[in-house]
C-alpha positions in Angstrom: 82.7 111.0 49.2 81.4 114.5 49.7 83.1 117.5 48.5 85.8 118.4 51.3 87.0 114.8 51.0 87.7 115.1 47.7 89.3 118.5 48.2 91.5 117.3 50.9 92.7 114.2 49.0 93.7 116.5 45.9 95.5 118.8 48.1 97.3 115.7 49.8 98.1 114.6 46.3 100.1 117.8 45.2 103.0 117.1 47.4 103.3 113.5 45.9 102.7 114.8 42.6 105.7 117.5 42.9 107.9 114.7 44.4 107.4 112.5 41.3 108.0 115.2 38.7 111.3 116.1 40.8 112.5 113.0 40.5 112.0 112.7 37.0 113.4 116.1 36.2 116.5 114.7 38.4 117.1 111.8 36.4 118.1 113.2 33.3 120.9 115.3 34.8 124.4 113.5 34.3 127.2 114.2 36.6 130.6 113.3 35.4 134.1 114.1 36.8 136.1 116.3 34.8 139.0 114.1 35.1 137.7 110.5 34.7 139.1 108.0 32.5 135.7 107.8 30.9 135.7 111.3 29.5 139.4 111.2 28.3 140.2 114.7 29.6 143.5 113.2 31.5 144.9 111.7 28.0 143.7 114.6 26.0 145.6 117.1 28.4 148.7 115.2 28.3 148.6 115.6 24.3 149.1 119.3 24.3 152.4 120.9 23.2 152.6 124.8 24.5 154.4 127.4 22.4 157.8 128.5 23.2 158.3 131.4 25.7 159.6 135.1 25.1 160.6 135.8 28.8 161.3 134.6 32.0 157.3 134.9 33.3 156.2 133.1 30.3 158.4 130.5 31.0 157.3 129.8 34.4 153.5 129.9 33.2 154.9 127.2 30.5 156.5 125.0 32.9 153.7 125.0 35.6 151.2 124.4 32.3 153.2 121.4 31.1 153.6 119.9 34.7 149.8 120.6 35.4 148.7 119.0 32.3 150.8 116.0 31.6 151.3 115.2 35.7 154.5 115.7 35.5 155.4 113.8 32.7 156.5 116.4 30.3 155.6 117.6 26.8 154.0 115.0 24.4 156.2 113.1 21.5 153.1 113.3 19.4 150.9 116.3 20.6 147.2 116.4 19.4 146.6 119.9 20.3 149.1 123.2 20.2 148.3 125.9 22.8 149.5 129.5 21.7 150.6 131.6 24.5 151.2 134.9 25.3 152.0 136.3 28.5 152.4 140.2 29.9 153.6 141.2 33.2 152.9 144.5 35.0 154.3 145.4 38.2 152.7 148.5 40.2 152.9 150.3 43.3 149.9 150.6 45.5 151.0 152.2 48.7 152.6 155.2 48.0 154.7 156.9 50.6 154.9 160.5 49.5 157.7 161.5 52.1 159.9 158.9 50.8 158.9 159.0 47.2 158.5 155.0 47.0 155.9 152.5 47.0 155.5 150.3 50.2 153.6 147.4 48.5 152.7 146.5 45.3 150.9 144.4 43.1 152.0 142.0 40.5 149.7 141.3 37.5 150.6 138.5 35.0 148.1 138.1 31.8 148.1 135.6 29.3 146.1 135.4 25.9 146.1 131.9 24.9 144.6 129.6 21.7 144.2 126.0 22.0 144.1 124.0 18.6 144.2 121.0 17.2 147.5 120.1 15.4 146.5 118.4 12.2 143.4 121.0 11.4 144.3 123.9 13.2 140.5 124.3 14.4 140.6 126.5 17.5 138.9 124.3 20.6 139.2 126.8 23.3 140.8 130.7 23.1 140.5 133.3 25.9 142.5 135.4 28.6 143.3 135.0 32.3 144.8 137.2 34.9 146.4 136.4 38.1 147.3 139.1 40.7 150.2 138.8 43.5 150.5 141.4 46.2 153.9 142.2 47.2 155.5 144.3 49.7 158.5 146.3 48.4 161.0 146.4 51.2 163.7 149.5 51.3 166.5 147.3 50.0 166.9 147.0 46.4 167.8 143.5 46.2 165.0 142.5 48.5 162.6 144.5 46.5 163.7 142.6 43.1 163.3 139.1 44.9 160.0 140.2 46.2 159.0 141.0 42.6 160.2 137.9 41.2 158.6 135.6 43.9 155.0 137.6 43.2 155.4 136.9 39.4 156.2 133.4 40.3 153.3 133.1 42.4 151.0 134.5 39.7 152.7 132.4 37.3 151.4 129.2 38.7 147.9 130.6 39.4 147.4 131.6 36.2 148.9 128.0 34.7 145.9 126.5 37.1 143.3 128.7 35.7 144.7 128.3 32.2 144.5 124.4 32.6 140.9 124.4 34.1 139.7 126.4 30.9 141.3 124.0 28.7 140.0 120.7 30.7 136.7 121.8 30.7 136.5 122.6 26.8 138.2 119.2 26.0 135.6 117.2 28.4 133.0 118.5 26.2 
């Protein structure tokens, strides 16, 4: 076998070796659905009690979380986890009309600080904060403006509940 034949066979074996190494690395990977029954995330989510709300927007977030966590079944009778929730809301104008001295459009910012802990031990599983923003138009009529703000708060509350549920589900699936 000549020198050029040996070099050619080495070059041809490099892609084959790379393919074998890639398959070996991929064999160690595990992909599991977040909400599969084997992981038990759905059952863990359904066993979360959520703290009482202090205002209307916090109640909207709480209601959406209860629905999302338990799949519409309501709060658990014997909860394994407790979610302490604190929600704040802010409405601000972003397009300000100086001639009329009023904002034409705005932003509703709903922020939540949360802490998920085990009921029996008080051990913290996950804590964090999330923010959701809803854009609104501020009409000239005052009642329409109030309704626009309320609609924005409701939309932001539902989005915020989905974000918190995703965080909690990821923490409980580990």
